[in-house]
N, C-alpha and C positions, 0 to 999 in steps of 0.2 A: 301742659307737658313740661315746658321750660321752667315753670314755677316749681314743679315737683322735683326736677333735677337740682334746682337751686337749693331747695329745702334739704334734700339729701346731702348735697355738698356742704351746706352749713352745719348739718348734724355731724357729718364725718369730720369736718374741721374742728368742731367743738370737742368731739371725742379724742382726737389727736392731741389737742391742746391740753385737755384734762389729763391724758396719759402722761404727757411731757411734764406737766406740773406735779403729778403724783411721783414720778421718778425723781424729779428735782428735790422734792421734799424728803424722799427716802434717802437719797445721797447725802443731803444736808444733815439729816438726823444721824446717819452713820458716822459722818465726820465729827459731829459733836460728841458722840459716844467715844470715839478714839481719842479726841482731845481730853475729855473728862478722865479717861483711864490713864493715858500716858503722861499727862501733864499735871494732874491734880490728885488722883487717887493712888495710882500705882507707885509713884515716887515715895509716898509715905506709908507704903505697905498696907493700904486700906482696901481689903477685899470686900467691897460693898455688894456682895451677892452677884448673881448673874453668872453667865459663862465666863465673862471677862474677869470677874472676881475669882472664880475657880481657877482660871488660867494663871492669875497672879499667885495664888496659893501653890499650885503645882510647879510653877516656874521656880519659886523660892525653895520648894521642898525637894524636887527631883531634877531641877535644872533644864527642863524642856521649855523651849521658847513658847511664849504665851500665844503667838499667832498660830502655831501648829496645833495647840490644844483647842483653840477656837475652831479651827477647821474640822477637827475630828468631832467635837461636840455638836457643831452645826449640822454635820452630816446626819447624825442621829435625830436631831430635832426637825430637820427638813422632812425626814421620813414620817415622823409623827404628824407634821403639818398636813402632808398629803392625805394621811389616813383620816384625821379628825376634823380638819378645817376647810377642806375643799380646794378647788383649783385656783381661784383668785388669790387667796391668802398664801397658797403654796408658791405661786409664781412670785408674788411680792416678797415672800420670805427668802426665796432663792436669791433674789437680788440683794436683799439686806444682808443675808448670811454670807454671801459670796464677797460682798464689799467690805464687811467688817474686818476680817483678818488682813485684807490688803491695806485698809485705812490704819489699822493698828501698827502694821509693819512700816508704813510710810510716815505717820505722824511721829515726830521725835519724842523719845522718852526723856523728858526734860522737867526738872523741878521748877515750875514757874513761880510758885508761892512757897516760901520757906516755912511759914507758920502752918503746922499740921491742921489745926482746927479750921482756919480760914480756907486752906486748900480743900479740906473735906467738904465744907459747906458749898464752895463754888463748884466743885466737881459733882456733888450730888444734885445741885440745881440744874446744871448742864445735862446730867444724865436723865433727870426727870422730864425735862423739856424734850429731849431727844426721843425717849421712849414714847411719850405722849404723841409726838408727831408721827411716829411709826404706826401706833395703834389707830390713830385717826385716819390714816391712809390704808388701813387693813393690811398692815405689813408688820414685820418684826425683824430683829437682827439675828434671829435664830436663838440658840442657847436657851436659857431659862426664861426668855421673853415669850417663848411659845406656850408653856403650861398656863400662864394667866389667860391667854386667848382661849385655850381649851376650857378652862374653868368658867370663863365668861359665857361661852357658847352653850355649855351643857348644864351649868349650875347657876347662871345669872350673877356670878361674882364680879364685882367691879375690878377692872384691870389693876388699879392702884393697890387693892387688897391682895390680889393674886400675886403681884410682884413682891409684896411684903412677905407673904407666906413662903414662896419658892426661894427668894433670896435669903430668907432667914436660915434656911438649911445650909446654904453655902457659907454664910457668916460663921455658923457654929464650927465648921471645919477649920476656919482660920485660927481657932484657939490652939490647934495642934501644931501650927507652923509659926504664927506670929505671937506677939505679946498680948497680954490682957488689954492693954491700952488700945492696940489695933482692933481688937474684937469690939470694944465699946464704940470706937470711932466708926467701925463698919456698921454697927447697929444704928447709930445715930444717922449715918449716911442714908441707910435704907428708909428710915423714918422721914428724913427731909425729902428724899425722892418721892415717897408715897404722898406727902403733903403737896408737893409741887404738882404731881400728876392729878391729885384730887382737885386742886384749884383749876387746872386746865380742863378736866372732865366736866366740872360743874359750872364753868364759866368764870372768867376773871372779872367780868363786868357785872357786878351784882345790881339787881333792881329792887325797888321797894314797892310793896303792895300795901295800900293804906285804906282802912275802913273808917268812915267818918259819920258820926251821928250828931246832928245839930238841928235846932229849930230854924236856923237860917241856912238850910241846905241849898236853897235856890240861889242865893247870893254867892255862896261858896262854889257851887257848881259853875256858875257864870264865870267867875274869876279863874277857875281851873281850866275851863275851855279857852278863854281868851287871853289870860295873862301868862299862864304856864304852857299853854298850847298842848294840853293833854286831854284825851277823851276820858270818859268815866262811865260807870254803870250805876243806875239808881235801883236799889234793892228794897222792896217793902219789908219792913220788920215790925214786930209787935213787942213793946216793952213788957218785961216780966212783972213789973210792979203796978204800973198804971193801966196795963192792958190796952194801950193806945197804939195805933199804927204810926210808925215814924220812919220816913224814908232814910235809908243808909246809902252813902256814897262810897263806891269802891273805885280807886284809881291806882294804876300801875305806872311808875315813872322812874327815871334815872335817879340814882342816889344823889347826883349833883343838884337835882331839882327839889329834893325833899325839904330843904330849908325854905324855899319859896312857898311850898305848900303849907308848911307850918305858919308862915307869916300871913298867908291868905286866910287860913282858918282863924287865927287869933284876931285878925282885923274885924271879922264879922261875929265871932262868938268865942270868947275866952274860956267858956265852960263846955265847949264841944268835946265829945268823947272820940278819941282816935286810937285805933289799933294798927300797928305797923309790923309787917313781916318782911324779911329779906328773902327774895326769890333768886334762884340761880339762872333760869332761862325764861325768856319771854319771846314768843313768836307771834308775828302779826304786824299789821300796818303801824308804822311809827317806831318799830324796833328792828324787825328784819326785812321789812318791805319798804323802807324809805322813811323819811321824816314826816312829821305831822301828827294828827290825832290818832289815837288807837281806835 
C-alpha cells in the first residue's frame, strides 16, 4: 500500500516537473521571439511574416501599436486553436499568445546591430529556434504560428513548410508599405527561419549508416565492436555477377566516429565496398538509451 502511494507520488511529482519545464520552455521561446522582433527585425523594417510581421506592417502603415495588433490577431487564432487543435494545444497557445504582446511591449525596441543583413540573419535564427521550441512543446505564440499546426495535423505538412507558406502571404503585404529591399530581406528571413526549423525538426546531430561488403568482414566486424565500440548487423547478400553469398555489415554511428570506421576498413581490406548514408534520427541503445553498443 505504501509502495503504491509512493509510486503515485513519484508520478505526480514527475508530471508537475514536466509541466514546469514545459512552461519554462514556452516563456523562454516567447522572450526570444520578442527579442528577435524588437531588436533585430523590427528596427530594420523587416516584416518576416507571422502576426508580428503583420504588426510591424500595420504599425508603419496606420500607426497602431504592434502589441495591440498582436492582441487582436491572437484572439482570432486562439479561437481557431480551440476548434481545430484540441484542449492541450489550446491551453499552451493561450499562454504563448498572452505572453507575446507583453514580451513585445516590455523588450526594448532597440537597434542592436546596425548592419541590416547581419541583423536579419541573427533575428531569423532566433525566430526559428523560438518557434521550434514552441512547436516541440505543443504550443505556439498564436498568430500565424497556428495555421502550420493545423496544416500539420490535417494534411501532414511539416511545420517549417507551413511557416514558409503562411508567412509568405504576410511578406507580400510588406511590398505595399516598405521598400522592395525590405521585401527581399523578409523573404530571405523566412527562408533562414525555415532552414533553422528544419534542422531542429530533423535533428542537429546527424548520424551515419554504413553498409560494408568485404571478404574480410569478420576482422572488420571485430574491430567495429571492440575498437569503435559500436554494434552492427550482418546481412546475407548475393552478388549479382558471381551469384555468391557475401555477408554485408551494417553499422550506424556518430559522424565523429566515421573516420575511425574508414581506417578500420582500410586496415583489413582496401578494396572493400562501402555505402554511406546520412540519417537524421536514431533511437535505441547506444544513442537514446545510454552509451555502448547498439
